[in-house]
C-alpha positions, -999 to +999 in steps of 0.1 A: -766-378-747-735-369-741-698-384-752-703-423-769-735-426-779-738-468-770-718-467-744-722-455-705-691-456-687-693-456-648-672-462-619-691-484-587-680-506-565-659-540-579-685-563-551-715-548-572-707-554-605-719-590-607-754-575-595-756-549-619-750-574-648-779-597-632-799-564-627-794-560-662-804-592-676-833-591-658-842-561-679-839-587-709-810-578-722-818-534-719-781-530-717-748-552-718-723-550-692-684-554-694-659-545-673-634-522-680-614-523-649-631-551-623-604-542-596-614-507-600-651-510-605-646-492-637-680-509-659-689-502-693-726-505-697-731-506-735-767-496-747-784-485-775-798-449-782-831-458-777-827-479-744-800-448-730-822-430-708-838-461-691-803-477-681-794-437-675-825-437-653-818-474-637-781-466-631-793-434-608-817-456-591-795-483-578-792-489-542-753-486-543-737-453-555-723-452-595-710-426-603-704-419-643-673-414-658 
């Protein structure tokens, strides 16, 4: 697991932040979404070491582009 073990930093279209938050809530709090800079679409997903891989899989399979930063 690279970098900080409890955060996944991503960049995406700002209009999709709301949808990502709802998706994470739908997975019973698998990750907690917070906005770093909503204007540029920078988001932090707070995870545990146990949920990291599953959250990464979800992020990589969203129907919109997401860049891990």
